[in-house]
C-alpha positions in Angstrom: -16.1 6.3 -3.1 -15.0 8.2 -0.1 -14.4 5.5 2.6 -13.5 6.0 6.3 -11.2 3.4 8.0 -11.4 3.4 11.7 -8.3 2.1 13.2 -6.9 2.7 9.7 -3.2 2.8 10.7 -3.4 -0.5 12.4 -2.4 -3.7 10.8 -5.5 -4.8 8.8 -6.6 -1.3 8.2 -3.4 -0.2 6.7 -3.3 -3.1 4.3 -6.9 -2.5 3.3 -6.1 1.2 2.8 -3.7 0.1 0.0 -6.1 -2.2 -1.7 -8.9 0.2 -1.5 -6.7 3.2 -2.8 -5.3 1.1 -5.7 -9.0 0.3 -6.7 -9.6 4.1 -7.0 -11.3 4.8 -3.7 -10.6 7.8 -1.6 -9.4 6.6 2.0 -9.5 8.5 5.1 -7.9 7.1 8.3 -9.2 7.6 11.7 -7.1 6.2 14.7 -6.2 7.0 18.3 -2.8 5.4 17.7 -3.0 3.2 20.9 -1.6 0.2 18.9 -0.1 1.8 15.8 2.0 4.7 14.6 1.4 7.6 12.5 4.5 6.8 10.5 2.3 4.3 8.7 0.7 7.0 6.7 4.2 7.8 5.2 4.5 4.3 4.3 1.2 4.1 2.7 2.2 7.1 0.7 5.4 5.3 -0.5 3.4 2.3 -1.5 0.4 4.0 -3.2 1.7 7.4 -4.2 -1.3 8.8 -2.5 -1.8 11.2 0.6 -4.4 9.5 2.9 -5.8 12.1 5.7 -5.2 10.8 9.1 -7.6 12.0 11.9 -6.1 11.5 15.2 -9.2 10.6 17.4 -11.1 7.9 19.3 -14.1 6.3 18.0 -15.8 6.8 21.2 -15.7 10.6 20.6 -18.9 10.8 18.5 -18.5 14.3 17.5 -15.1 13.6 16.1 -16.3 10.7 14.0 -19.3 13.0 12.8 -17.0 15.8 11.8 -14.9 13.4 10.0 -17.7 11.9 8.1 -19.0 15.5 7.1 -15.7 16.9 6.3 -14.6 14.2 3.9 -18.1 13.4 2.6 -17.7 9.8 3.6 -20.1 7.2 1.9 -19.0 4.0 3.5 -17.3 3.1 6.8 -14.9 0.0 7.4 -14.8 -0.3 11.2 -11.6 -1.9 12.4 -10.9 0.1 15.6 -11.0 -2.0 18.7 -9.0 -4.1 21.1 -8.3 -7.6 20.0 -6.2 -9.9 22.4 -8.1 -12.8 24.0 -5.9 -13.1 27.1 -6.0 -9.4 27.7 -9.8 -9.3 27.4 -10.2 -11.9 30.3 -8.2 -9.4 32.6 -9.8 -6.2 31.3 -13.3 -6.9 30.2 -14.6 -3.4 31.0 -11.9 -1.8 28.7 -12.8 -4.2 25.9 -16.5 -3.7 26.2 -15.8 0.1 26.2 -13.6 0.1 23.2 -15.5 -2.5 21.1 -19.1 -2.0 21.9 -19.4 1.6 23.0 -16.9 2.5 20.2 -19.0 0.8 17.6 -22.3 2.5 19.1 -20.5 5.8 18.8 -19.5 5.3 15.0 -23.1 4.1 14.4 -24.6 7.3 15.9 -22.3 9.3 13.9 -23.3 7.5 10.7 -26.9 8.0 11.5 -26.5 11.7 11.9 -24.7 12.1 8.6 -26.9 9.7 6.7 -24.1 7.0 6.0 -25.6 3.6 5.7 -22.9 1.4 4.5 -20.6 -0.5 7.0 -18.1 -3.2 6.9 -17.5 -4.4 10.5 -14.3 -6.2 11.5 -15.7 -9.2 13.4 -13.9 -12.4 14.4 -14.3 -16.2 14.4 -14.2 -16.0 18.2 -18.0 -15.3 17.9 -18.4 -19.1 17.3 -17.0 -20.0 20.7 -16.1 -23.6 21.3 -16.6 -25.3 17.7 -19.4 -27.8 17.7 -18.3 -28.8 14.2 -15.6 -28.0 11.8 -15.0 -26.3 9.4 -17.2 -23.5 10.8 -20.0 -22.1 8.5 -21.8 -19.0 9.2 -24.8 -21.0 10.4 -22.8 -22.4 13.4 -24.3 -21.4 16.7 -22.7 -18.4 18.1 -21.5 -18.2 21.9 -18.1 -16.7 22.7 -15.9 -18.0 25.5 -14.1 -14.8 26.4 -14.9 -11.0 26.6 -13.1 -10.2 23.3 -15.5 -12.7 21.5 -18.4 -11.6 23.4 -17.8 -7.9 22.5 -17.7 -8.8 18.8 -20.8 -10.9 19.1 -22.6 -8.1 20.9 -21.8 -5.8 18.1 -22.9 -8.2 15.4 -26.3 -8.6 17.2 -26.5 -4.8 17.5 -25.9 -4.5 13.8 -28.4 -7.2 12.9 -31.0 -5.5 15.0 -30.1 -2.0 13.1 -30.4 -3.6 9.7 -33.9 -5.1 10.6 -35.0 -1.7 11.9 -34.2 0.2 8.6 -33.9 -1.4 5.1 -31.5 1.4 4.1 -28.5 -0.2 6.1 -26.1 -2.3 4.2 -23.7 -4.2 6.6 -21.1 -6.8 6.2 -19.9 -8.5 9.4 -16.6 -10.2 8.2 -15.6 -12.9 10.6 -11.8 -13.0 10.3 -9.9 -16.0 11.3 -6.2 -15.3 11.8 -4.6 -12.6 9.8 -0.8 -12.9 9.2 1.7 -11.8 6.7 2.6 -8.4 5.4 2.6 -6.2 2.2 5.2 -7.4 -0.3 7.0 -4.1 -0.1 8.0 -4.8 3.6 7.0 -1.3 4.4 3.9 -2.3 6.4 3.1 -5.3 8.5 2.0 -6.3 11.9 4.0 -4.2 14.4 2.0 -4.0 17.8 3.2 -1.7 20.4 4.8 -3.7 23.2 4.7 -7.5 23.6 2.7 -9.1 20.6 -0.4 -10.9 21.6 -0.6 -12.7 18.1 1.5 -15.7 17.3 3.1 -14.7 13.9 4.8 -11.3 15.2 6.0 -13.1 18.1 7.6 -15.8 16.2 9.2 -13.2 13.9 10.6 -11.5 16.8 12.1 -14.6 18.1 13.5 -15.5 14.8 15.1 -11.9 14.5 16.7 -12.4 18.1 14.6 -9.7 19.6 12.9 -12.1 22.0 14.7 -15.3 23.4 11.7 -17.7 22.9 8.2 -18.3 22.0 5.7 -19.4 24.6 3.4 -22.2 23.2 0.1 -22.0 25.3 -0.7 -25.7 25.9 0.4 -28.9 24.1 -2.4 -31.1 25.4 -5.2 -30.2 23.0 -7.0 -32.8 20.9 -5.0 -31.8 17.7 -2.5 -33.8 15.8 0.5 -32.4 17.8 -1.4 -31.1 20.9 -1.1 -27.4 19.9 -3.9 -25.1 19.0 -4.9 -25.3 15.3 -5.9 -22.1 13.5 -7.0 -20.9 10.1 -4.2 -18.4 9.1 -5.1 -15.9 6.2 -2.7 -13.6 4.5 -3.6 -10.0 5.3 -3.6 -9.1 1.7 -6.2 -11.6 0.9 -8.2 -10.3 3.9 -7.9 -6.7 2.6 -9.2 -8.0 -0.8 -12.1 -9.4 1.0 -13.0 -5.9 2.4 -13.0 -4.5 -1.1 -15.2 -7.3 -2.4 -17.7 -6.7 0.6 -17.9 -3.1 -0.3 -18.9 -4.0 -3.9 -21.3 -6.6 -2.6 -23.1 -4.0 -0.4 -23.8 -1.6 -3.2 -26.7 -3.8 -4.3 -27.5 -5.9 -1.1 -29.1 -4.3 2.0 -29.2 -6.1 5.2 -26.7 -7.5 7.6 -24.5 -10.2 6.1 -22.2 -12.2 8.4 -19.3 -13.8 6.2 -16.3 -15.9 7.2 -12.9 -14.8 5.7 -10.5 -17.6 6.1 -8.8 -20.2 3.9 -10.4 -23.3 5.1 -7.1 -24.9 6.1 -5.9 -25.1 9.8 -2.2 -25.2 11.0 -1.0 -25.9 14.4 1.3 -23.6 16.4 4.1 -26.0 15.9 3.5 -26.2 12.1 3.6 -22.5 12.0 7.0 -22.5 13.7 8.4 -25.0 11.4 7.1 -23.0 8.4 8.6 -19.9 9.6 12.0 -21.5 10.4 12.0 -22.6 6.7 11.0 -19.2 5.3 13.6 -17.3 7.6 16.5 -19.8 7.9 16.4 -19.0 11.7 15.8 -21.2 14.7 12.6 -20.3 16.7 13.1 -21.7 20.2 9.9 -22.5 22.2 8.7 -23.3 25.5 5.4 -24.9 26.3 3.3 -23.2 29.1 -0.1 -23.7 30.4 -3.3 -23.1 28.2 -4.7 -19.6 28.2 -8.2 -19.1 29.6 -10.6 -18.7 26.6 -8.6 -20.5 24.0 -10.1 -23.3 21.9 -8.3 -26.3 20.5 -9.0 -25.8 16.7 -10.8 -23.2 14.7 -10.9 -23.1 10.8 -13.4 -21.7 8.3 -15.7 -23.0 5.7 -15.2 -20.0 3.2 -17.7 -21.0 0.7 -20.2 -18.2 1.5 -17.6 -15.6 0.8 -16.7 -17.2 -2.5 -20.4 -17.5 -3.6 -21.5 -13.8 -2.4 -18.3 -11.8 -2.8 -16.5 -13.9 -5.6 -13.6 -14.0 -3.1 -11.2 -16.6 -1.9 -7.8 -16.6 -0.4 -4.9 -16.9 -3.0 -1.8 -16.7 -0.9 0.0 -19.6 0.7 1.5 -20.3 4.2 4.9 -19.8 2.5 3.7 -16.5 1.3 2.5 -15.5 4.9 5.8 -16.6 6.4 8.1 -15.1 3.7 6.4 -11.7 3.8 6.3 -11.5 7.5 10.1 -12.1 7.6 10.6 -9.6 5.0 8.7 -7.0 7.1 10.6 -8.1 10.3 13.9 -7.7 8.5 12.9 -4.2 7.3 11.7 -3.3 10.7 14.8 -4.6 12.5 17.0 -2.6 10.4 15.1 0.6 11.0 15.2 -0.1 14.7 18.9 -1.0 14.9 21.2 1.7 16.4 
């Protein structure tokens, strides 16, 4: 298939591009490069041996999206493009709704105009809000606690309405838990512009000596060590989940919310200790107040993904930390004077 990845040079998009390309799909990338770098395309070529077209544009620019769909005869869209930091969303809610909700509406309008009806949407476990029970199943009530989560939930509701309105639509809403890790080559990984909003790249930068210490946001949660517990999933497992979802949608119209997680939760301090083991480096940290919108614990029941997609996570916490450290070392050597 010819598949468009919006946000395709980003962290999850680039790893999914590798998996889809290696399965024989033709991948096209669309990105405004607000939190990524065009050099990722060169790294993808080194990994896959393939040239992937990059369209530099914003998903809110509907004519650009529509032209891309037409030019490359796109048959399916994987929609990654959007802002994703909980704390930042509390400070900049309008920007988040513009990027995440308005951006998705623009993609859908372009898809309708071109007759493309297969969509995999990059959603999030934040749509569940404060967990009422754990592990989280797809039947758990939704109700986000921050603007980022609400933006994802609004889009999911739009997509469900769209699928109800027209049986041609085939949509998977993949509810990610916490993607970490990097491609085994060390050529691509999570490399955000500026200060990382996610835990793992921040830990890696502290271990490398690029930052002095990690801030641990709260140690008074109702968890075994008081720090937040999350379901961390290797980005390559996540990428495989997207490929499985595209295969599933070929025969299954409708809108399908599906968790992609491991079913195992780890605390912030457990992640710090695991990374210290993988890297052989100390990761100094300092406890600071909780962030608005954070929950104590969040981890998946991934049974539905196993049943529908024949998918389950394969890679371990050690794999996540080791691959992240390998990428950080590669990155650090490139950036050293």
